[in-house]
C-alpha positions, 0 to 999 in steps of 0.5 A: 449487411456489410456496413453492419458487420464492419460495424460489429467488427469494429465494436468487437475490437474496441470492446476488447480493447476496453476490456483489456485496458480495464484488466491491465488497471486492475491488475496494477492496482492489485500490485499497488495494494499489495506493495502498500499492505507489505509497506504497511506491515513493515511501518507498523513493525518499525513503530512498535520497535520504536515505542519499545525503544521509547519505553526503555528511554523512559525507564533510563530516565525515570531511574535517572531522575530518582537517583540524581534529580530531574534535569 
């Protein structure tokens, strides 16, 4: 009987340790995912701004080439 309860206690401790480790890992993954989502949104915004700048530059180049000929 004592042997059984000793094994049960040991198993309960191991199960708790396993659950805690899983929870910690899940929390770390959630934090990382949130960080990556914010970073992705910022990068998308930067790409949109760069595309807008590129469009402006292309327009300036086409106006220049229309006036002075191609480079």
